[in-house]
C-alpha positions in Angstrom: 142.3 146.7 137.7 138.8 147.5 136.6 138.3 147.8 132.7 136.8 150.9 131.3 133.2 150.9 130.0 134.1 152.3 126.6 132.9 151.5 123.3 135.6 150.6 120.8 135.5 152.9 117.7 137.8 151.1 115.2 137.1 152.1 111.7 138.1 148.6 110.3 137.3 145.2 111.8 138.9 142.0 110.5 136.6 139.1 111.6 137.2 135.6 110.5 133.9 133.8 110.8 135.6 130.4 110.6 137.6 131.2 113.7 134.7 132.4 115.6 132.9 129.1 115.5 134.4 126.7 118.0 135.7 123.4 116.5 133.4 121.1 118.3 130.2 123.1 117.7 127.4 120.7 116.5 126.6 122.9 113.5 130.1 122.2 111.9 129.2 118.5 111.4 125.6 119.4 110.3 127.0 121.9 107.8 129.2 119.3 106.3 126.3 116.9 105.7 124.1 119.8 104.4 126.7 121.0 101.9 127.2 117.3 100.6 123.4 117.0 100.2 123.1 120.4 98.4 125.9 119.4 96.0 124.1 116.3 95.1 121.0 118.5 94.3 122.9 120.8 92.0 121.0 119.9 88.9 117.6 119.9 90.6 118.3 123.3 92.0 119.6 124.7 88.7 116.4 123.4 86.9 114.4 125.9 88.9 116.1 129.1 87.7 116.3 130.7 84.3 119.8 131.3 82.9 118.8 135.0 82.1 117.9 137.8 84.4 119.3 139.2 87.7 120.8 136.8 90.2 118.6 135.7 93.0 119.3 134.5 96.4 121.2 131.2 96.0 119.0 128.2 96.8 121.7 126.8 98.9 121.8 129.8 101.2 117.9 129.7 101.3 117.9 126.2 102.5 120.6 126.6 105.1 118.9 129.7 106.5 115.5 127.7 106.7 117.3 124.9 108.6 118.5 127.5 111.1 114.8 128.7 111.4 113.8 125.0 112.3 116.8 124.5 114.6 116.3 127.6 116.7 112.5 127.8 116.6 112.3 131.1 114.7 108.8 131.7 114.1 108.8 134.2 111.2 111.0 135.2 108.2 111.2 138.7 109.5 112.8 137.4 112.8 115.1 135.1 110.9 116.4 138.1 108.8 116.9 140.2 111.9 118.9 137.3 113.6 120.9 136.9 110.4 121.9 140.5 110.5 123.8 140.4 113.9 124.4 136.7 114.6 127.9 135.6 113.3 127.1 131.9 113.8 124.1 132.2 111.6 126.2 134.1 109.0 128.8 131.3 108.9 126.3 128.6 108.6 124.3 130.3 105.8 127.5 131.3 104.0 127.4 135.1 103.9 130.2 137.4 104.8 130.3 139.9 107.7 129.9 142.9 105.5 127.0 141.4 103.4 123.5 142.8 104.3 120.8 140.3 105.3 118.0 140.0 102.8 114.6 141.7 103.0 112.1 139.2 104.6 109.7 139.6 101.8 112.4 138.8 99.1 113.4 135.8 101.2 109.9 134.4 101.2 109.4 135.1 97.5 112.6 133.2 96.6 111.8 130.4 99.0 108.4 129.7 97.2 110.3 128.7 94.1 111.7 125.7 95.8 108.2 124.3 96.1 108.2 123.7 92.3 110.9 121.0 92.3 109.9 119.1 95.3 113.2 120.0 96.9 112.1 119.1 100.5 111.7 115.4 99.7 114.8 115.4 97.4 116.9 117.0 100.2 115.7 114.5 102.8 116.7 111.7 100.4 120.1 113.3 99.7 120.8 113.4 103.4 120.1 109.7 103.9 121.9 108.7 100.7 125.3 109.8 102.0 127.5 106.7 102.8 128.2 107.8 106.3 124.5 108.2 107.0 123.2 105.2 105.0 125.2 102.7 107.1 123.3 103.9 110.1 119.9 103.0 108.6 118.0 99.7 108.9 116.6 98.2 105.8 114.5 95.5 107.4 112.5 97.1 110.2 110.3 100.1 110.0 107.5 102.1 111.9 104.9 104.4 110.6 102.6 106.9 112.3 100.6 110.0 111.5 100.1 113.3 113.3 97.8 116.3 113.0 99.1 119.6 111.8 96.7 122.4 112.7 95.9 124.6 109.6 96.6 128.3 109.4 92.8 129.1 109.3 90.1 129.9 111.9 87.1 127.7 112.5 85.0 130.8 111.7 86.3 130.6 108.1 84.3 127.3 107.6 81.4 128.3 105.3 78.8 126.3 103.2 80.1 125.2 99.9 76.8 125.9 98.0 76.1 129.3 99.6 77.7 132.9 100.0 79.5 133.5 103.1 77.2 133.6 106.2 74.4 132.1 104.2 71.7 129.7 105.3 72.6 127.5 108.1 75.3 129.7 109.6 75.1 131.5 112.8 74.7 135.2 112.6 77.8 137.2 113.3 77.7 139.8 116.1 79.9 142.8 116.6 82.2 144.5 114.1 85.6 144.1 113.1 87.5 141.2 111.3 87.0 138.7 114.0 83.2 139.1 114.8 81.5 137.0 117.4 79.7 133.8 116.3 77.8 131.0 118.0 78.1 127.6 116.3 76.2 125.5 118.9 73.4 123.5 117.1 74.8 124.0 113.6 76.0 120.9 111.8 79.1 121.2 109.6 80.9 118.4 107.7 83.7 118.3 105.0 81.0 117.3 102.5 79.0 120.5 102.9 81.4 123.0 104.2 85.0 124.3 103.5 87.3 126.9 104.9 87.5 130.1 102.9 91.0 130.7 104.2 92.5 127.4 103.4 90.2 125.2 101.2 92.6 122.2 101.5 92.1 122.1 105.3 89.7 119.5 106.7 87.6 119.4 109.8 89.0 116.6 112.0 88.2 115.4 115.4 90.9 113.6 117.3 88.7 111.4 119.4 85.5 111.3 121.1 84.7 114.4 123.2 87.3 116.4 121.3 86.5 119.5 119.3 86.8 119.4 115.5 89.7 121.5 114.1 90.9 122.4 110.7 93.8 120.2 110.2 96.2 118.4 107.8 97.7 115.1 108.6 101.5 114.5 108.5 103.0 111.0 108.1 106.4 109.6 108.9 108.2 106.4 108.2 111.0 105.7 110.7 113.8 103.0 110.4 114.0 101.2 113.7 117.8 101.0 114.3 118.3 104.6 115.2 114.9 106.2 114.9 115.6 108.4 111.8 112.8 109.3 109.5 113.4 107.9 106.0 110.2 109.3 104.4 107.6 111.9 105.1 104.5 113.2 103.5 101.3 115.1 104.1 97.7 114.3 103.2 94.3 115.7 103.8 92.9 114.7 107.3 90.5 111.9 107.1 90.1 108.5 108.7 91.8 106.5 105.9 94.8 108.9 105.4 97.2 107.1 107.8 96.8 103.7 106.2 96.9 105.0 102.6 100.0 107.0 103.3 101.7 104.1 105.1 101.3 101.7 102.1 102.6 104.5 99.8 105.8 105.0 101.9 106.5 101.3 102.6 106.0 100.0 99.1 109.3 101.1 97.5 111.1 99.4 100.4 109.3 96.1 100.0 110.7 95.5 96.5 113.5 93.3 97.8 113.9 89.5 98.3 113.8 89.6 102.2 110.7 90.3 104.1 110.7 93.4 106.2 108.5 94.5 109.2 106.3 97.5 109.8 105.3 98.6 113.3 102.2 100.7 113.8 99.6 101.6 116.5 96.0 100.4 116.8 94.8 102.8 114.2 96.4 100.7 111.5 94.7 97.4 112.7 92.3 97.0 109.6 92.0 93.9 107.7 92.4 95.4 104.2 95.6 97.2 105.4 97.1 94.1 107.0 96.3 92.0 103.9 97.9 94.6 101.6 101.1 94.5 103.6 101.3 90.7 103.5 100.8 90.7 99.8 103.9 93.0 99.7 105.9 90.6 101.8 105.8 93.1 104.7 105.2 91.6 108.2 102.5 93.8 109.8 103.7 94.4 113.4 100.5 96.3 114.2 99.2 96.9 117.7 96.0 94.8 118.2 92.8 96.7 118.5 90.4 94.5 120.3 87.9 97.1 121.5 84.6 95.5 120.8 85.9 93.7 117.7 88.4 91.1 116.5 91.9 92.1 115.5 93.3 91.5 112.1 96.6 90.6 113.8 96.6 87.0 115.1 99.1 84.5 116.7 101.0 84.2 113.5 102.5 87.6 114.2 102.2 88.1 118.0 103.9 84.9 118.9 107.4 86.0 117.5 109.7 88.0 119.8 110.3 90.5 117.0 106.6 91.7 117.3 107.1 92.8 121.0 110.5 94.6 120.0 108.7 96.4 117.1 105.8 97.5 119.4 108.3 99.0 121.8 110.5 100.7 119.3 107.7 102.1 117.2 106.8 104.7 119.9 110.1 106.5 119.2 108.5 108.1 116.1 106.6 110.3 118.6 109.9 111.8 119.5 110.4 112.9 115.8 106.8 114.3 115.7 107.3 116.1 119.0 110.5 117.9 117.7 108.9 118.7 114.3 105.8 120.3 116.0 107.3 121.9 119.0 110.9 122.9 118.0 110.5 123.3 114.2 107.1 125.0 114.7 104.8 122.7 112.7 102.2 122.3 115.5 100.2 125.0 113.7 101.6 125.6 110.2 102.3 129.1 109.0 101.5 128.2 105.4 98.2 127.7 103.5 97.5 125.0 100.8 98.4 121.3 100.9 101.5 121.7 98.8 103.1 124.4 101.0 102.2 122.8 104.3 103.5 119.4 103.0 106.8 120.9 101.9 107.4 122.6 105.3 106.6 119.3 107.1 109.0 117.2 104.9 111.7 119.8 105.3 111.2 119.8 109.0 111.6 115.9 109.0 115.0 116.5 107.2 116.0 119.0 109.9 115.1 116.4 112.7 117.6 113.9 111.1 120.3 116.6 110.8 119.9 117.4 114.5 120.3 113.7 115.4 123.2 112.8 113.1 126.2 114.5 114.8 125.9 112.3 117.9 125.1 109.2 115.8 128.1 109.7 113.5 130.4 110.3 116.5 129.8 106.9 117.9 132.3 104.3 116.5 130.8 101.7 114.3 
């Protein structure tokens, strides 16, 4: 018998969100890990709020909603709030009831900015990794490091001379009207020493390689443990030729303070004598790819003759999987924020989201 195409018009609806989410849904295990991490951050979150005044959006719900934004590649807060309005799975994960209204997107963004003050993204990443069931998955001896470019939320046309007004000497004349006027930059030299973006002064002109165009970028850095390929640290710096090696030393130094020597895998960009010597002074074995293009490598037979070197060189490439997810799925290929602090916060939070996506399957495998 064919069912009728009629809309039910019940006055009351009794919906149990817990019953609507299937028992084997991946978000169930992720939510349990997230809730445990947020409980560990209770004091840090409380310190960001005044004990007086009107209640704001709970930071725990803010962070859960932002995780969904990364998991499902939602490109704006407006679309996130729209999805939260009608999606029962989203409501269950965030922790709001069926009858509760979703927040206004501008209110959500304003409350989210408060989390920048406490460096919550880095603390959240650490709280996830510190859980005993997660900690036993991590290697404490072997790591890999790499960097990736994060395109700034600024047009190349916003790059102006530092010592002159907009459109001053040395800049091509703009043609046409409107906000996005035509401009011809051929034959005009620009560098980070003499020019800066008026839209995002923290962004830097950076050329990825010979024959590539210069773009306004930041540089994100990740430190990966080699056992399961989870990111154990992440940070963001200004884009320049030394940023990768400086960030690598900063991230590996706390893990080098132990009796046993550890290894650090990296690509050819890290094959510099000062970097390699600094690692060895910290009792870190530099498993860095040799760069012999017209010069001698800082990595010699003392390192390459060991079988572990080849293993590190093979495993280190897995960090590109993390960067690919962060940039494509979590939307960090071209950031939506301005300023180094805000862009860095979003990059580190996306690194934590990547780990959370990986953990359900890793935890399901018997030890």
